[in-house]
VOTIPA-89303 format. One line per field, with one value per atom (N, C-alpha, C): residue number from 1; atom name; x negated, y negated, z. Coordinates in Angstrom, 3 decimals, decimal comma, m for minus. Layout:
REM residues N
i <- c(NUM	...) $
at <- c(CA	...) $
u <- c(X	...) $
v <- c(Y	...) $
w <- c(Z	...) $
REM end
This chain:
REM residues 111
i <- c(1	1	1	2	2	2	3	3	3	4	4	4	5	5	5	6	6	6	7	7	7	8	8	8	9	9	9	10	10	10	11	11	11	12	12	12	13	13	13	14	14	14	15	15	15	16	16	16	17	17	17	18	18	18	19	19	19	20	20	20	21	21	21	22	22	22	23	23	23	24	24	24	25	25	25	26	26	26	27	27	27	28	28	28	29	29	29	30	30	30	31	31	31	32	32	32	33	33	33	34	34	34	35	35	35	36	36	36	37	37	37	38	38	38	39	39	39	40	40	40	41	41	41	42	42	42	43	43	43	44	44	44	45	45	45	46	46	46	47	47	47	48	48	48	49	49	49	50	50	50	51	51	51	52	52	52	53	53	53	54	54	54	55	55	55	56	56	56	57	57	57	58	58	58	59	59	59	60	60	60	61	61	61	62	62	62	63	63	63	64	64	64	65	65	65	66	66	66	67	67	67	68	68	68	69	69	69	70	70	70	71	71	71	72	72	72	73	73	73	74	74	74	75	75	75	76	76	76	77	77	77	78	78	78	79	79	79	80	80	80	81	81	81	82	82	82	83	83	83	84	84	84	85	85	85	86	86	86	87	87	87	88	88	88	89	89	89	90	90	90	91	91	91	92	92	92	93	93	93	94	94	94	95	95	95	96	96	96	97	97	97	98	98	98	99	99	99	100	100	100	101	101	101	102	102	102	103	103	103	104	104	104	105	105	105	106	106	106	107	107	107	108	108	108	109	109	109	110	110	110	111	111	111) $
at <- c(N	CA	C	N	CA	C	N	CA	C	N	CA	C	N	CA	C	N	CA	C	N	CA	C	N	CA	C	N	CA	C	N	CA	C	N	CA	C	N	CA	C	N	CA	C	N	CA	C	N	CA	C	N	CA	C	N	CA	C	N	CA	C	N	CA	C	N	CA	C	N	CA	C	N	CA	C	N	CA	C	N	CA	C	N	CA	C	N	CA	C	N	CA	C	N	CA	C	N	CA	C	N	CA	C	N	CA	C	N	CA	C	N	CA	C	N	CA	C	N	CA	C	N	CA	C	N	CA	C	N	CA	C	N	CA	C	N	CA	C	N	CA	C	N	CA	C	N	CA	C	N	CA	C	N	CA	C	N	CA	C	N	CA	C	N	CA	C	N	CA	C	N	CA	C	N	CA	C	N	CA	C	N	CA	C	N	CA	C	N	CA	C	N	CA	C	N	CA	C	N	CA	C	N	CA	C	N	CA	C	N	CA	C	N	CA	C	N	CA	C	N	CA	C	N	CA	C	N	CA	C	N	CA	C	N	CA	C	N	CA	C	N	CA	C	N	CA	C	N	CA	C	N	CA	C	N	CA	C	N	CA	C	N	CA	C	N	CA	C	N	CA	C	N	CA	C	N	CA	C	N	CA	C	N	CA	C	N	CA	C	N	CA	C	N	CA	C	N	CA	C	N	CA	C	N	CA	C	N	CA	C	N	CA	C	N	CA	C	N	CA	C	N	CA	C	N	CA	C	N	CA	C	N	CA	C	N	CA	C	N	CA	C	N	CA	C	N	CA	C	N	CA	C	N	CA	C	N	CA	C	N	CA	C	N	CA	C	N	CA	C	N	CA	C	N	CA	C	N	CA	C	N	CA	C	N	CA	C) $
u <- c(m5,913	m6,249	m8,119	m7,927	m9,691	m10,185	m11,329	m12,078	m12,663	m12,395	m12,271	m12,409	m13,246	m13,361	m12,931	m13,501	m12,851	m14,207	m15,289	m16,115	m16,326	m15,380	m14,889	m13,707	m13,104	m11,293	m11,335	m11,651	m11,549	m10,001	m9,960	m9,098	m7,924	m6,952	m5,752	m5,781	m5,572	m5,416	m3,896	m4,116	m2,472	m2,962	m1,513	m2,201	m2,317	m2,115	m2,279	m3,045	m3,958	m4,606	m6,087	m5,986	m7,498	m6,723	m5,292	m4,654	m4,489	m4,721	m3,962	m3,373	m2,567	m1,032	m0,927	m0,514	m0,815	1,314	1,773	3,107	3,616	4,507	5,002	6,544	7,226	8,386	9,203	10,953	11,750	13,050	14,248	15,410	15,121	15,426	15,429	14,879	15,301	14,292	12,979	12,792	11,037	10,125	10,702	10,077	10,339	11,297	11,666	10,205	10,604	9,418	8,149	7,731	6,392	6,142	7,417	6,994	7,148	7,389	7,369	5,564	5,363	4,065	3,075	3,388	2,979	2,719	4,127	4,544	3,451	3,197	2,019	0,581	0,092	m1,156	m1,554	m0,949	m1,649	m1,816	m2,840	m2,943	m1,909	m0,815	m0,023	m0,344	m0,404	m0,734	0,163	0,988	2,988	2,196	2,827	2,291	3,746	4,279	5,654	5,330	6,237	6,344	5,835	5,177	5,011	6,113	7,316	7,944	8,632	7,932	8,361	9,590	9,408	10,049	11,366	13,081	14,378	14,221	14,346	14,727	13,956	13,403	12,704	13,911	14,610	15,650	17,319	17,390	18,537	18,240	19,331	19,035	20,590	20,364	21,726	22,101	22,981	23,510	22,848	21,801	20,684	20,639	19,967	19,892	18,279	17,617	16,825	16,152	14,341	13,457	12,114	11,621	10,438	10,787	11,965	12,095	11,871	12,123	11,922	13,635	13,974	14,694	14,574	15,601	15,130	15,304	15,760	16,132	14,668	14,418	13,241	11,783	11,943	11,306	11,170	12,170	12,369	12,218	12,017	11,455	9,970	9,371	7,830	6,977	7,083	6,229	5,172	3,955	3,000	2,347	2,415	1,542	1,398	0,249	m0,400	0,923	0,402	1,627	0,701	0,945	m0,031	1,092	1,157	1,867	1,179	1,468	0,787	1,859	1,133	1,789	1,173	1,809	1,198	1,076	1,576	1,088	m0,198	m1,052	m2,081	m3,005	m4,178	m4,787	m6,165	m6,386	m7,299	m6,412	m5,130	m4,935	m4,227	m3,970	m3,876	m5,047	m6,628	m7,781	m7,850	m7,817	m8,271	m7,317	m6,171	m5,259	m5,727	m6,257	m6,690	m7,477	m8,598	m9,665	m9,560	m8,841	m8,199	m7,958	m6,761	m6,453	m7,783	m8,480	m9,751	m9,957	m9,520	m9,660	m8,418	m7,432	m6,114	m5,865	m5,269	m4,782	m3,677	m2,610	m1,063	m0,597	0,140	1,197	2,542	3,152	4,979	5,399	6,283	7,526	8,553	9,687	10,956	11,660	10,817	11,527	10,303	11,144	10,712	9,986	9,242	8,984	8,971) $
v <- c(m5,779	m5,575	m5,916	m4,101	m4,037	m5,164	m4,904	m5,921	m4,838	m3,892	m2,557	m3,223	m2,785	m3,158	m2,321	m2,583	m1,392	m0,246	m0,688	0,397	1,036	0,578	1,649	2,330	2,029	2,836	3,425	4,590	5,311	4,944	4,919	4,763	6,130	5,835	6,639	7,455	8,400	9,539	8,465	8,458	8,415	7,768	7,669	6,432	5,153	4,606	3,164	2,916	4,255	4,341	3,292	2,515	1,488	m0,011	0,252	m0,880	m1,414	m2,517	m2,666	m3,696	m3,390	m4,135	m4,918	m6,123	m6,680	m6,847	m6,278	m6,298	m7,061	m7,631	m8,764	m9,004	m7,401	m7,047	m7,060	m7,495	m6,619	m6,478	m5,748	m5,183	m4,123	m4,017	m2,942	m3,384	m4,174	m4,635	m4,821	m5,183	m5,517	m3,859	m3,612	m2,328	m1,117	m1,424	0,005	m0,341	m1,371	m1,968	m1,323	m1,436	m1,604	0,282	0,830	2,007	2,715	2,653	2,713	2,602	1,905	1,462	2,706	2,475	3,466	4,983	5,269	6,885	7,116	5,814	5,710	5,649	5,831	5,443	4,707	3,371	2,263	2,229	1,270	1,240	m0,084	0,915	m0,743	m0,480	m2,402	m2,615	m3,463	m2,922	m3,159	m4,265	m5,748	m6,581	m6,601	m6,585	m6,908	m7,889	m8,190	m9,024	m8,460	m9,109	m8,437	m7,171	m7,865	m7,108	m5,870	m5,943	m4,932	m5,338	m4,700	m4,903	m4,754	m5,918	m5,174	m3,946	m3,424	m2,213	m0,653	m1,482	m0,231	0,201	m1,070	m1,378	m0,974	m1,389	m1,347	m0,670	0,073	1,026	1,322	1,770	2,767	3,936	4,253	5,630	5,649	4,643	4,947	6,095	7,463	8,528	8,288	9,256	8,832	10,626	9,806	11,220	10,510	11,674	11,231	9,908	9,450	7,961	7,029	7,512	5,948	6,452	5,051	5,051	5,817	6,945	7,651	6,127	4,948	4,284	3,661	3,135	2,585	3,419	5,122	5,948	5,852	5,824	6,228	5,170	3,594	2,952	2,444	3,124	3,027	3,548	4,582	5,745	5,512	6,353	5,760	4,157	4,110	2,491	2,843	1,698	1,501	0,750	0,149	m0,897	m1,277	m2,673	m3,036	m4,756	m4,803	m5,818	m6,830	m8,267	m9,280	m10,709	m11,574	m12,676	m13,603	m14,234	m15,232	m16,467	m16,711	m18,427	m18,374	m17,163	m16,948	m17,552	m18,269	m19,118	m17,623	m17,288	m15,970	m14,572	m14,438	m13,985	m13,609	m14,900	m15,819	m15,347	m16,062	m16,163	m14,988	m13,261	m12,206	m11,509	m12,154	m11,892	m12,170	m13,288	m14,125	m13,515	m13,340	m12,718	m11,420	m10,570	m9,378	m9,430	m10,499	m10,794	m11,255	m11,065	m11,490	m9,965	m8,653	m7,694	m6,808	m7,638	m6,996	m7,605	m6,900	m7,174	m7,577	m7,752	m8,025	m8,413	m9,170	m9,641	m9,294	m9,167	m9,134	m10,127	m10,388	m11,307	m11,223	m11,050	m11,362	m11,629	m12,426	m13,145	m14,178	m15,130	m15,857	m15,256	m15,689	m15,296	m16,743) $
w <- c(21,975	21,048	20,532	19,578	19,880	18,241	18,057	17,401	16,249	16,253	14,544	13,349	12,997	11,355	10,987	8,992	8,113	8,494	8,543	8,895	9,961	10,913	12,136	12,341	10,908	10,972	9,442	9,233	7,993	7,586	6,032	5,767	5,293	5,502	5,253	3,715	3,687	2,146	1,545	0,324	m0,078	m1,583	m2,313	m3,188	m2,885	m1,571	m1,125	m0,069	m0,106	1,040	1,057	0,157	0,125	0,262	0,943	1,360	3,077	3,569	4,775	4,890	5,287	5,380	7,120	7,146	8,976	8,492	9,632	9,655	10,829	10,728	11,163	11,731	10,982	10,842	11,376	11,976	12,809	12,200	12,880	12,344	11,833	10,564	9,550	8,002	7,414	6,303	6,166	6,530	6,874	7,293	8,453	8,866	7,799	7,509	6,245	4,952	4,487	3,522	3,730	5,214	5,587	6,088	6,224	6,828	5,407	3,622	2,537	2,133	2,818	2,325	3,411	4,616	5,723	5,046	4,379	3,670	2,474	1,805	0,479	0,720	2,346	2,560	3,311	3,212	3,669	4,465	5,381	7,178	7,520	7,936	8,571	9,993	9,880	11,553	12,169	13,217	13,220	14,292	14,567	15,791	16,245	17,648	18,096	19,135	19,514	20,869	22,204	23,127	23,918	24,855	24,934	25,115	24,251	23,123	22,169	21,356	19,795	19,022	19,343	19,217	19,520	19,110	18,233	18,302	18,761	20,028	20,910	21,772	21,767	23,421	22,603	21,381	20,922	19,049	18,815	17,662	16,974	16,065	15,289	15,872	16,399	17,494	18,671	18,629	20,019	20,929	19,392	19,853	20,394	21,070	21,739	21,142	21,150	21,149	21,978	22,954	23,531	24,188	24,562	25,398	24,256	22,988	21,839	21,377	20,709	20,248	18,497	18,154	17,140	15,710	16,040	14,688	14,369	15,741	15,746	15,236	15,480	15,053	13,285	13,257	11,642	10,819	11,464	10,477	10,728	12,072	11,975	12,296	11,232	11,484	10,120	10,629	10,231	9,938	10,943	11,561	13,130	13,074	14,063	14,540	16,304	16,284	18,156	17,967	18,993	19,433	21,228	21,426	22,033	21,459	21,013	21,652	22,472	22,424	21,556	20,780	19,420	20,056	21,167	21,451	22,503	23,110	23,193	22,336	22,235	20,893	21,084	22,072	21,483	20,868	20,956	20,329	18,984	18,583	17,276	16,780	17,350	16,841	16,246	16,733	17,012	15,587	15,704	14,553	13,454	13,341	12,246	11,285	12,147	12,170	11,242	12,234	11,299	9,857	9,763	8,289	7,407	7,746	7,360	5,930	6,869	6,335	5,859	5,502	5,574	4,144	3,116	1,795	1,760	2,415	2,449	3,947	3,981	5,384	5,336	6,089	5,891	7,181	7,075	8,281	7,767	8,728	8,296	9,637	10,575	11,607	12,457	13,244	14,034	14,954	16,119	16,996	17,874) $
REM end
């Protein structure tokens, strides 16, 4: 995980280009909601378990493109993604620091 700040990273264009969203979602509902925000220009940062979100490994129809499940790609476009271990105190501290520069956070599951 990098220590980038808003000044290091230009905002994407679009109606929501001024927003940063921290995405802790899985399944379909949460990723679809944050995908729409990303489609509208929000800077969506997706946090996944260290072994990846389950939909990377199991999906609708199990079709694949470039070794990624199509359903994962469909619901997670326009996002930056990072695998994290939330049990690590240093990682939690960095996410909390990043949260100081975020406009919204979303979650749909427990780790």
